[in-house]
C-alpha positions in Angstrom: -33.9 -21.9 -1.7 -36.0 -22.3 1.3 -35.2 -20.7 4.4 -34.4 -24.2 5.9 -32.6 -25.0 2.8 -30.4 -21.9 3.4 -29.8 -23.1 6.9 -29.0 -26.5 6.2 -26.4 -25.1 3.5 -24.8 -22.9 5.9 -24.7 -25.6 8.8 -22.9 -27.7 6.2 -20.4 -25.6 5.3 -20.0 -24.9 8.9 -19.1 -28.3 10.3 -17.0 -29.0 6.9 -14.8 -26.3 7.6 -13.9 -28.0 10.9 -12.6 -26.8 14.1 -10.7 -23.4 12.8 -15.0 -22.1 12.0 -14.8 -21.6 15.7 -11.8 -18.9 15.7 -12.6 -17.7 12.7 -16.2 -16.4 13.9 -14.2 -15.1 16.8 -11.9 -13.2 14.9 -14.9 -12.2 12.9 -17.2 -10.9 15.3 -13.9 -8.8 17.1 -13.1 -7.1 13.7 -16.8 -5.7 13.0 -17.7 -4.6 16.0 -14.4 -2.7 16.7 -14.5 -1.5 13.2 -18.3 -0.4 13.7 -17.5 1.2 16.9 -14.6 3.5 15.5 -16.7 4.5 12.5 -19.6 5.5 14.3 -17.4 7.7 16.8 -15.5 9.7 14.3 -19.0 9.9 12.1 -20.3 11.6 15.0 -17.7 14.1 15.3 -18.9 17.5 13.5 -15.9 18.8 12.4 -16.3 17.5 9.0 -19.1 19.7 8.5 -17.3 22.9 9.1 -15.7 25.4 6.9 -12.5 27.4 7.6 -14.9 30.9 7.6 -17.3 29.2 10.5 -13.9 27.9 12.2 -12.1 32.1 11.9 -15.4 33.1 13.0 -15.6 30.9 16.4 -11.6 31.1 16.9 -12.3 35.0 17.2 -15.7 35.0 19.2 -15.4 32.0 21.0 -18.8 32.5 23.0 -20.6 32.1 19.6 -18.8 28.5 19.0 -20.5 25.2 19.1 -20.5 21.5 19.6 -17.0 19.9 20.0 -15.0 22.7 18.0 -16.7 25.3 20.5 -15.9 23.0 23.4 -12.0 23.0 22.3 -11.6 27.1 21.3 -13.1 27.9 24.8 -10.5 25.3 26.1 -7.8 26.3 24.5 -8.2 30.2 24.7 -9.5 30.6 28.7 -7.0 32.3 30.4 -4.2 32.0 27.9 -1.7 34.6 28.5 1.4 33.7 26.3 1.3 31.3 23.1 3.2 28.7 25.2 0.1 27.9 26.5 -1.9 27.5 23.9 0.4 24.7 22.1 0.3 23.3 25.3 -3.5 23.1 25.7 -3.4 21.3 22.3 -1.0 19.3 22.9 -2.9 17.6 26.0 -6.1 17.8 23.4 -3.9 15.2 21.0 -2.6 13.4 23.4 -6.5 12.3 24.9 -8.1 12.3 21.3 -5.9 10.5 19.0 -4.3 7.8 20.8 -7.6 6.0 21.5 -8.2 5.8 17.6 -4.4 4.8 16.8 -4.3 1.7 19.8 -7.7 0.7 18.3 -6.3 1.0 14.3 -3.5 -1.5 15.7 -5.5 -3.9 17.6 -8.3 -4.1 14.2 -5.2 -4.6 11.9 -3.7 -7.4 14.0 -6.8 -8.9 13.4 -7.8 -8.4 9.9 -4.2 -9.9 9.6 -4.7 -13.1 11.3 -7.8 -14.0 9.6 -6.1 -15.0 6.9 -3.5 -16.9 8.9 -6.6 -18.8 10.4 -7.3 -19.6 6.9 -4.2 -21.1 6.1 -4.0 -23.3 9.5 -7.0 -24.8 8.3 -5.9 -25.2 5.1 -2.7 -27.3 6.5 -5.1 -28.9 8.9 -7.3 -30.0 6.0 -4.1 -31.0 4.0 -3.1 -33.4 6.7 -6.5 -35.1 6.8 -6.2 -35.5 3.1 -2.7 -37.1 3.3 -3.9 -39.1 6.3 -6.9 -40.6 4.2 -4.3 -41.4 1.3 -1.9 -43.3 3.6 -4.6 -45.3 5.3 -6.5 -46.2 2.5 -9.1 -48.3 2.5 -13.1 -48.1 1.6 -13.9 -45.1 2.5 -10.7 -43.3 1.1 -12.7 -40.6 -1.4 -15.2 -39.7 1.7 -11.9 -38.6 3.9 -10.0 -36.9 0.9 -13.0 -35.0 0.1 -13.7 -33.8 3.7 -9.6 -32.9 4.1 -9.9 -30.8 0.6 -13.4 -29.2 1.6 -11.9 -28.1 4.9 -8.5 -27.1 3.2 -10.9 -24.7 1.1 -13.3 -23.5 3.1 -11.2 -22.2 5.8 -9.3 -20.2 3.0 -12.3 -18.8 2.0 -13.5 -18.0 5.1 -10.5 -16.5 6.6 -10.4 -14.0 3.0 -14.3 -13.1 3.1 -13.5 -12.2 6.8 -10.4 -10.2 5.8 -11.0 -8.2 3.0 -13.8 -5.9 3.9 -11.5 -5.4 7.2 -9.1 -4.1 4.9 -11.6 -1.6 3.2 -13.3 -0.7 7.0 -9.8 -0.2 8.4 -8.5 2.1 5.3 -12.0 4.2 6.2 -11.1 4.5 9.7 -8.0 5.4 9.1 -8.9 8.4 6.6 -11.6 9.8 9.3 -9.0 9.5 11.7 -6.3 11.5 9.3 -9.0 13.8 8.9 -10.0 14.6 12.5 -6.2 15.3 12.8 -5.9 18.0 9.8 -8.7 19.9 11.8 -7.3 19.5 15.0 -3.9 20.9 13.3 -5.8 23.9 11.3 -7.4 24.7 15.0 -4.4 24.9 16.4 -3.0 27.4 13.2 -5.9 29.3 13.1 -5.7 30.1 17.3 -2.4 30.9 17.2 -2.7 33.4 14.4 -5.5 34.8 16.2 -3.6 35.2 19.5 -0.4 36.7 17.3 -3.0 39.5 15.7 -3.2 40.6 19.6 0.3 40.9 19.9 0.4 37.5 22.4 4.0 36.1 22.3 
């Protein structure tokens, strides 16, 4: 199929889908832009490449720590005189880091759930058009019925095509967010152990 033929096919499919195609495309744009930004943000964090041996060394000697983990280690150890200070510092880090991803994940999952519902709305509208054509009758009955069924099927298909990859992307984002949370918990545990060895209470 030539390039022009492909464009004509896409445009024909778009037209056959009816007015519901516009909100579907908007939802698709929002799903993939939000998911891509979250994935990039999580993948840029260097915590996934750090082993326990490196983290333990950095916790013991904060001056040698690097990157985001180093900033967290130095922040949670500067001017600390009690274990409660460590708990407080890590609570601040949890409160400032994790809600950002959690709120956007909720928004992303809401958008993903919206896509099939919009497809269902298009299905209902297409079937209404079909029944209207059947009730009116006349010479163009076949065209009206075909148009209604086409709209019903295309919007359902588009809603599912938009939502299914979105579910996989949301799952990948949640998994990486959970990994980041586990990293912070591990770092907090190592820091507390280090201060306990020093006799800090």
